[in-house]
Backbone bond lengths (Angstrom), bond angles and torsions (degrees), N, CA, C in turn:
res aa  C-N    CA-C-N  psi(-1)  N-CA   C-N-CA  omega(-1)  CA-C   N-CA-C  phi
1 M - - - 1.485 - - 1.546 107.32 -
2 E 1.285 113.24 139.48 1.472 120.77 178.36 1.529 110.45 -69.95
3 R 1.319 115.62 132.63 1.442 120.76 178.60 1.563 108.64 -74.75
4 V 1.350 115.93 131.92 1.449 120.36 179.59 1.519 110.31 -86.12
5 K 1.297 116.49 133.06 1.473 122.32 179.33 1.534 109.82 -63.71
6 Y 1.333 116.43 135.46 1.450 120.27 179.21 1.494 111.95 -64.07
7 S 1.327 116.00 139.47 1.496 119.76 169.80 1.507 106.76 -146.87
8 Y 1.361 116.15 140.64 1.435 118.46 -177.81 1.548 110.81 -67.04
9 Q 1.357 117.12 -29.38 1.482 117.94 178.21 1.545 110.98 -63.69
10 R 1.324 116.55 -39.68 1.459 122.67 177.51 1.512 109.43 -60.98
11 E 1.359 117.08 -46.26 1.447 120.10 -179.94 1.560 112.34 -64.75
12 V 1.333 116.11 -37.67 1.432 121.93 -179.82 1.567 107.80 -64.43
13 I 1.313 117.84 -44.75 1.470 122.26 -179.50 1.497 109.20 -66.38
14 K 1.325 118.49 -42.97 1.491 123.15 -179.99 1.532 110.01 -62.05
15 D 1.359 115.56 -45.20 1.468 120.13 178.32 1.505 112.13 -63.11
16 Y 1.337 117.26 -41.11 1.467 120.33 178.66 1.537 110.25 -61.45
17 L 1.297 116.57 -44.32 1.491 119.87 -178.68 1.527 111.10 -67.94
18 L 1.348 119.44 -34.02 1.461 122.43 176.94 1.477 111.91 -68.19
19 N 1.339 117.06 -26.17 1.478 118.19 -173.06 1.522 113.86 -111.23
20 T 1.318 118.71 12.88 1.447 117.90 174.32 1.502 109.97 -116.08
21 K 1.319 117.04 149.25 1.458 122.80 177.23 1.502 113.53 -107.67
22 T 1.369 115.90 11.63 1.464 121.65 -171.75 1.520 114.94 -91.82
23 H 1.345 118.66 -8.34 1.479 122.03 -176.41 1.481 111.33 49.04
24 P 1.360 115.84 66.86 1.479 121.78 -172.82 1.529 111.82 -76.79
25 T 1.348 113.80 161.97 1.447 121.33 169.36 1.526 106.15 -88.30
26 V 1.339 115.93 172.53 1.493 120.13 177.59 1.499 109.29 -61.94
27 E 1.300 120.34 -39.11 1.433 122.63 -179.76 1.531 112.05 -62.96
28 S 1.346 114.23 -40.75 1.478 120.30 178.52 1.545 111.77 -66.89
29 I 1.333 116.43 -39.68 1.443 121.11 175.85 1.497 109.33 -59.72
30 Y 1.287 117.34 -49.53 1.463 123.58 179.17 1.525 111.10 -58.36
31 E 1.313 119.19 -45.80 1.454 121.63 -176.88 1.532 110.09 -64.50
32 N 1.354 117.63 -40.11 1.430 121.41 -179.98 1.531 114.06 -70.59
33 L 1.307 115.84 -37.52 1.489 120.04 -177.80 1.508 112.94 -83.19
34 K 1.318 117.79 -27.13 1.458 123.23 -177.43 1.541 110.64 -59.30
35 K 1.299 119.25 -32.02 1.464 123.70 179.61 1.535 109.06 -61.33
36 R 1.309 119.10 -41.57 1.453 122.57 -175.05 1.572 111.03 -92.43
37 Y 1.328 115.33 -26.68 1.462 121.70 -176.14 1.525 109.94 -127.91
38 P 1.309 115.90 76.51 1.495 120.10 -174.64 1.548 113.59 -59.17
39 E 1.336 116.94 -23.55 1.460 120.01 -178.29 1.560 111.72 -78.06
40 L 1.318 117.63 -10.01 1.447 122.28 -177.69 1.520 110.80 -71.38
41 S 1.317 115.77 137.03 1.474 118.77 -179.05 1.534 109.41 -113.80
42 L 1.299 116.40 156.59 1.469 122.08 -177.91 1.559 107.08 -61.91
43 A 1.293 118.96 -38.35 1.446 123.01 -179.64 1.543 110.11 -62.86
44 T 1.297 117.87 -37.76 1.446 122.97 178.41 1.529 109.86 -64.94
45 V 1.342 116.92 -42.06 1.455 121.82 178.17 1.549 110.17 -62.93
46 Y 1.331 115.42 -48.08 1.493 119.45 179.18 1.542 110.16 -57.65
47 R 1.305 117.17 -48.32 1.485 123.40 -177.96 1.537 110.68 -59.98
48 N 1.331 116.73 -45.70 1.443 121.14 -175.95 1.500 113.67 -75.56
49 V 1.328 118.40 -33.34 1.458 122.08 176.23 1.556 107.16 -68.33
50 K 1.280 118.84 -41.73 1.469 122.23 177.75 1.510 108.96 -60.18
51 S 1.278 118.52 -45.21 1.479 123.24 178.61 1.522 111.35 -61.30
52 L 1.312 117.73 -44.30 1.478 123.91 179.26 1.526 110.13 -62.40
53 C 1.315 116.81 -40.22 1.463 121.96 179.78 1.558 108.69 -66.67
54 E 1.306 116.84 -44.13 1.472 119.94 -178.93 1.506 113.03 -63.09
55 E 1.328 117.71 -30.94 1.457 119.25 -179.42 1.481 111.74 -92.24
56 G 1.360 118.65 0.52 1.475 122.11 176.10 1.479 115.63 83.23
57 T 1.316 118.40 14.13 1.482 123.25 -179.21 1.537 110.46 -85.18
58 V 1.317 115.24 -16.66 1.486 120.14 -178.10 1.493 108.10 -136.65
59 I 1.351 116.10 144.06 1.440 122.07 178.33 1.559 109.68 -100.50
60 V 1.320 115.41 139.77 1.458 121.31 178.73 1.527 108.23 -95.49
61 L 1.308 116.34 133.06 1.479 121.53 177.15 1.543 109.29 -123.49
62 K 1.311 114.72 119.04 1.475 120.02 176.08 1.509 106.29 -98.85
63 T 1.350 113.65 124.27 1.479 117.51 -175.36 1.510 110.70 -117.91
64 G 1.338 115.30 179.20 1.430 121.33 179.47 1.519 116.37 -69.48
65 D 1.323 116.44 -11.72 1.456 119.33 179.77 1.525 112.93 -86.28
66 K 1.356 115.03 11.85 1.479 123.90 179.86 1.508 114.69 57.93
67 K 1.335 116.58 20.92 1.460 122.75 174.75 1.519 108.27 -115.13
68 V 1.298 114.40 151.57 1.452 120.81 179.05 1.527 107.85 -92.70
69 H 1.305 118.60 128.19 1.430 123.06 179.58 1.549 108.28 -114.10
70 Y 1.352 115.41 159.00 1.471 118.76 -175.94 1.492 111.00 -128.48
71 D 1.298 115.49 149.40 1.496 123.53 -178.86 1.518 108.07 -131.96
72 G 1.304 117.17 121.12 1.440 123.19 178.76 1.532 114.94 -82.56
73 N 1.307 115.73 -7.94 1.463 121.10 177.78 1.512 108.96 -90.18
74 V 1.326 115.92 102.23 1.451 122.31 -178.41 1.544 112.60 -94.68
75 N 1.348 115.47 0.69 1.445 117.89 175.53 1.551 108.57 -68.99
76 Y 1.316 117.06 155.75 1.447 119.93 -175.56 1.533 111.37 -56.28
77 H 1.297 115.56 121.54 1.445 125.59 166.95 1.508 109.20 -166.10
78 T 1.342 115.91 165.59 1.444 122.37 178.76 1.511 107.73 -113.60
79 H 1.331 115.15 177.46 1.479 120.68 -178.13 1.535 108.02 -130.97
80 F 1.308 115.07 147.24 1.457 123.75 169.57 1.533 105.66 -118.72
81 I 1.343 114.85 127.43 1.461 120.98 179.74 1.531 109.49 -119.72
82 C 1.333 115.41 122.10 1.462 119.25 179.11 1.495 109.79 -73.97
83 N 1.293 114.55 128.13 1.513 122.84 179.47 1.524 112.58 -67.69
84 K 1.337 115.31 -23.94 1.453 119.03 -175.27 1.548 111.75 -91.03
85 C 1.364 115.94 -57.19 1.464 119.22 -174.02 1.513 114.44 -99.21
86 G 1.354 116.05 -10.85 1.461 121.47 176.98 1.510 114.30 82.58
87 K 1.315 118.22 3.72 1.473 120.96 -179.45 1.548 108.89 -58.91
88 I 1.328 116.03 139.22 1.437 121.31 176.90 1.526 108.28 -114.34
89 I 1.324 115.64 127.19 1.481 122.91 -175.21 1.526 107.55 -119.19
90 D 1.329 116.63 129.05 1.449 121.30 172.75 1.524 109.05 -76.14
91 L 1.310 117.29 132.24 1.485 122.66 175.60 1.530 109.96 -115.56
92 F 1.287 115.56 116.97 1.467 120.93 -179.61 1.544 106.57 -100.80
93 L 1.312 115.14 73.00 1.445 121.42 176.51 1.499 111.05 -87.64
94 E 1.335 115.65 166.64 1.468 119.27 -179.63 1.529 110.37 -62.31
95 E 1.308 115.84 132.71 1.466 120.61 179.19 1.510 110.93 -66.58
96 P 1.302 117.44 134.07 1.480 121.17 179.93 1.510 110.98 -67.50
97 S 1.310 116.73 153.61 1.464 122.89 176.17 1.521 109.53 -70.43
98 L 1.297 114.82 138.47 1.488 120.66 -179.68 1.550 109.59 -105.14
99 D 1.370 116.39 14.35 1.464 121.23 -179.62 1.535 112.25 -57.06
100 E 1.281 117.20 -41.51 1.456 121.71 -176.73 1.544 110.49 -65.03
101 L 1.324 115.58 -42.64 1.436 120.21 177.75 1.531 112.26 -67.60
102 N 1.301 116.33 -36.88 1.451 121.21 177.26 1.521 111.82 -66.59
103 K 1.364 117.84 -34.74 1.440 123.87 177.50 1.543 109.58 -64.74
104 L 1.367 115.14 -31.70 1.449 118.47 177.86 1.519 113.92 -85.65
105 N 1.364 114.27 4.41 1.466 122.34 -179.06 1.513 111.11 63.44
106 L 1.339 117.07 38.12 1.473 122.08 177.36 1.517 107.66 -106.32
107 S 1.325 113.39 143.86 1.478 118.83 178.80 1.499 109.14 -114.74
108 V 1.308 117.81 115.97 1.476 122.26 -177.81 1.499 109.13 -82.13
109 E 1.298 116.80 127.32 1.445 121.62 177.79 1.504 112.00 -102.19
110 R 1.337 117.18 -31.30 1.464 120.68 177.20 1.514 108.63 -156.34
111 Q 1.300 116.42 144.42 1.432 122.84 177.31 1.523 108.51 -138.17
112 I 1.350 118.03 127.10 1.439 122.04 179.92 1.490 109.62 -126.89
113 T 1.329 114.99 124.55 1.466 121.82 176.41 1.507 108.56 -122.32
114 T 1.328 116.67 132.80 1.458 120.87 177.38 1.543 107.44 -132.70
115 Y 1.318 114.17 132.86 1.472 120.86 176.27 1.509 107.78 -104.29
116 Y 1.289 118.87 142.05 1.432 125.64 179.23 1.534 110.82 -124.72
117 G 1.308 116.81 138.42 1.474 121.38 179.70 1.500 108.48 175.07
118 L 1.342 117.43 -146.45 1.461 122.37 -179.98 1.499 109.97 -114.93
119 C 1.344 116.24 135.27 1.438 120.57 177.02 1.575 106.55 -74.91
120 D 1.338 112.54 171.09 1.465 119.73 -178.33 1.500 111.91 -55.33
121 K 1.340 118.60 -43.90 1.421 124.69 -176.41 1.531 111.57 -65.10
122 C 1.374 116.27 -41.41 1.436 119.17 -175.50 1.553 109.58 -80.47
123 K 1.294 120.49 -18.71 1.460 122.29 176.25 1.495 112.38 -69.05
124 K 1.333 116.40 -25.78 1.464 120.37 -175.78 1.516 110.92 -77.51
């Protein structure tokens, strides 16, 4: 794998994604970081988020709002997305056993599970 050249913008974006629970879009990342880093451009955010996704540092979430959201927490967890309001909730459920896959001599590199439905607020 090609080593990515260090840039402080990339580190700022990565740090922002690691420390937010909002599952932002690129536009939202840009708006939040632009306040502290006025030299940051939207194109830079797009380019760096794409790079972070390609290296597996960021998870891509496609939701019902037809926007792409991002999650900097790559530790095992699943997501619940409300079909009505679009809220994204992290679910830290017990990790499933990989014994069956191991018995088939398969090596899992990434697993993504997303649940769709109505959140508590939208059910009322």
